[in-house]
C-alpha positions as CSV (number, residue, x, y, z in Angstrom):
1,X,182.7,125.2,127.2
2,X,179.0,124.1,127.2
3,X,178.1,121.6,129.9
4,X,175.5,119.1,129.0
5,X,172.5,118.7,131.3
6,X,173.2,116.3,134.1
7,X,170.4,113.9,133.0
8,X,171.9,114.0,129.5
9,X,168.4,114.8,128.2
10,X,169.1,117.6,125.8
11,X,165.6,117.7,124.4
12,X,163.9,118.1,127.7
13,X,166.4,120.7,128.8
14,X,165.9,122.6,125.5
15,X,162.1,122.5,125.9
16,X,162.3,123.8,129.5
17,X,164.5,126.6,128.4
18,X,162.2,127.7,125.5
19,X,159.1,127.5,127.7
20,X,160.8,129.9,130.2
21,X,162.0,132.3,127.5
22,X,160.6,135.7,126.8
23,X,161.0,135.8,123.0
24,X,162.2,139.1,121.6
25,X,159.6,140.8,119.4
26,X,160.6,143.6,116.9
27,X,158.6,146.6,115.9
28,X,158.0,148.1,112.5
29,X,155.9,147.3,109.4
30,X,157.5,144.5,107.5
31,X,156.3,141.6,105.5
32,X,156.1,138.5,107.7
33,X,157.4,134.9,107.5
34,X,157.3,131.9,109.8
35,X,159.9,129.1,110.1
36,X,159.9,125.8,111.9
37,X,162.9,124.7,114.0
38,X,161.9,121.0,113.8
39,X,163.8,118.9,116.3
40,X,163.5,115.1,116.5
41,X,162.3,113.5,119.7
42,X,165.4,111.5,120.6
43,X,166.0,112.6,124.2
44,X,169.8,112.3,124.2
45,X,170.6,112.9,120.5
46,X,168.0,115.2,119.0
47,X,168.6,116.5,115.5
48,X,167.4,119.6,113.6
49,X,165.8,119.3,110.2
50,X,167.3,121.5,107.6
51,X,166.7,122.0,103.8
52,X,168.7,123.1,100.9
53,X,166.6,125.4,98.6
54,X,166.5,124.6,94.9
55,X,169.0,126.3,92.6
56,X,166.2,127.7,90.5
57,X,164.4,129.5,93.3
58,X,164.0,133.3,93.0
59,X,165.3,134.0,96.5
60,X,167.9,132.2,98.7
61,X,168.7,129.8,95.8
62,X,170.9,126.9,96.9
63,X,171.0,128.1,100.5
64,X,170.4,125.9,103.6
65,X,167.3,127.0,105.4
66,X,164.8,126.0,108.0
67,X,161.4,124.9,106.7
68,X,159.1,127.9,106.3
69,X,158.3,130.9,104.2
70,X,156.3,134.1,103.9
71,X,152.8,134.4,105.4
72,X,149.8,133.9,103.1
73,X,146.6,135.9,103.6
74,X,144.7,132.8,104.6
75,X,147.2,131.9,107.4
76,X,145.5,132.6,110.7
77,X,149.0,133.3,112.3
78,X,152.7,132.8,111.7
79,X,152.6,129.4,113.4
80,X,150.1,128.3,110.7
81,X,152.5,129.7,108.1
82,X,155.4,127.7,109.5
83,X,153.4,124.5,109.7
84,X,151.9,124.9,106.2
85,X,155.3,125.6,104.6
86,X,156.9,122.7,106.4
87,X,154.1,120.4,105.0
88,X,154.6,121.8,101.5
89,X,158.4,121.6,101.6
90,X,159.1,118.4,103.4
91,X,155.8,116.6,103.7
92,X,155.7,117.1,107.5
93,X,152.0,116.7,108.7
94,X,151.1,119.6,111.1
95,X,149.6,117.1,113.5
96,X,153.0,115.3,113.8
97,X,154.5,118.5,115.3
98,X,154.4,119.1,119.0
99,X,154.9,122.9,119.1
100,X,156.9,124.1,122.1
101,X,156.7,127.8,121.4
102,X,157.9,130.8,119.5
103,X,161.5,132.0,119.5
104,X,162.9,135.5,119.2
105,X,162.1,137.3,115.9
106,X,164.8,138.3,113.4
107,X,164.8,140.2,110.2
108,X,166.0,138.5,107.0
109,X,168.3,140.1,104.4
110,X,165.3,140.7,102.2
111,X,163.5,142.6,105.0
112,X,161.0,139.9,106.2
113,X,160.2,139.8,109.9
114,X,160.8,136.2,110.7
115,X,159.2,134.4,113.6
116,X,160.8,130.9,114.3
117,X,158.9,128.2,116.3
118,X,160.4,125.2,118.0
119,X,158.6,122.0,117.3
120,X,159.3,118.4,118.2
121,X,158.7,115.7,115.7
122,X,159.0,111.9,115.7
123,X,162.6,110.7,115.1
124,X,161.2,107.9,112.8
125,X,159.0,110.2,110.6
126,X,159.7,109.9,106.9
127,X,160.1,113.3,105.3
128,X,160.3,114.0,101.6
129,X,161.7,117.2,100.0
130,X,159.5,119.0,97.4
131,X,161.4,118.7,94.1
132,X,160.0,122.1,93.0
133,X,161.4,123.9,96.1
134,X,164.3,121.9,97.5
135,X,167.5,120.2,96.3
136,X,168.2,118.6,99.7
137,X,166.9,117.6,103.1
138,X,169.0,116.6,106.0
139,X,169.3,116.4,109.8
140,X,172.1,117.8,112.0
141,X,172.7,116.7,115.6
142,X,172.2,119.4,118.2
143,X,175.5,118.4,119.7
144,X,177.3,119.5,116.5
145,X,176.2,123.1,117.1
146,X,176.7,122.9,120.9
147,X,180.3,121.9,120.3
148,X,180.5,125.0,118.1
149,X,182.3,123.2,115.2
150,X,182.2,126.3,113.1
151,X,184.2,126.4,109.9
152,X,184.6,130.1,110.2
153,X,182.8,133.3,111.2
154,X,181.1,135.4,108.5
155,X,181.0,139.1,108.7
156,X,177.8,140.2,107.1
157,X,176.3,143.6,106.6
158,X,172.8,144.8,107.5
159,X,171.9,148.5,106.9
160,X,175.6,149.5,107.0
161,X,176.3,147.6,110.2
162,X,178.4,144.4,110.6
163,X,177.0,141.1,111.9
164,X,179.2,138.3,112.9
165,X,177.6,134.9,112.5
166,X,179.1,131.4,112.7
167,X,179.3,129.4,109.4
168,X,179.2,125.6,109.7
169,X,179.9,122.8,107.2
170,X,178.1,119.5,107.7
171,X,178.3,116.6,105.3
172,X,178.9,119.0,102.3
173,X,176.2,121.5,103.4
174,X,177.0,125.1,104.4
175,X,174.9,126.4,107.3
176,X,175.2,130.1,107.6
177,X,173.4,133.5,107.7
178,X,170.0,133.7,109.3
179,X,169.6,129.9,109.6
180,X,172.8,129.6,111.7
181,X,171.9,132.7,113.7
182,X,168.4,131.3,114.7
183,X,169.9,127.9,115.7
184,X,172.7,129.4,117.7
185,X,170.5,131.9,119.4
186,X,168.0,129.1,120.3
187,X,170.8,127.1,121.9
188,X,172.2,130.1,123.8
189,X,168.8,131.2,125.1
190,X,167.3,127.8,125.6
191,X,170.3,125.9,127.0
192,X,172.7,128.7,128.0
193,X,175.2,127.4,125.5
194,X,177.1,130.7,125.3
195,X,178.2,130.2,121.7
196,X,179.8,133.5,120.6
197,X,177.3,135.5,118.6
198,X,177.1,139.2,118.0
199,X,173.5,140.6,118.2
200,X,172.0,141.7,114.9
201,X,171.7,145.5,114.4
202,X,167.8,145.5,114.4
203,X,168.0,144.2,118.0
204,X,170.0,147.1,119.3
C-alpha cells in the first residue's frame, strides 16, 4: 500500500517527483495534443481538476477528460496548447498556473500524440465550464486515486493489443481510459504509488 510522505505534504512530494522525472517521449508522425493536469495548491489535500465533455461533441462525447485539446497552428508549443484549451474550457487564466513540467506522452484512441503537463493552481480559484464544450466540471482528491478506489479494471484494445486501465467512479462521474491512465501514471512516477497499471502497447 502507498505510504504518504512523512511531512504529509503530498503536493510538494509530487512536484519533487515530477521535477526529477525523465518523461517518456514517443516517436512517429501523429497529430499532437496537449492536456493540463491541474492540481490545486492545498499542500495536504490537493485535488485534480477534471471535466465532462458535452454530449453533443464530435469526439469523446460525455467522457471525463483533463482540460486540453489538439494543437492549433498558432500554438508555439504543446504547453501553450494545454494552457489555451484550459482557458477556453474552464476559464483558467494561464498566468494562474504554475507549470511544474511535462509528463510522459501517450497516444489517444484517435491517434493523437498527447503531452500532459502538471500545473498547480490556487485552491480558491473560481472555474467555469464552457457550455459549448462541457457538461460538467469537478475536482477529485489525489488521495482518492492513491488509495486506488477503482470500481473495476477495463480491458481496452489498441492496435490489436490489450490495455488494462483502472476505472473509477467519483460522485457519479466515470474516470477511465486515457484520463485515468495519465493520472495513475503521474502518481506512480511522481510519488512511487505503485498502483497496478499495464503499460500501453505504444510504449513497448
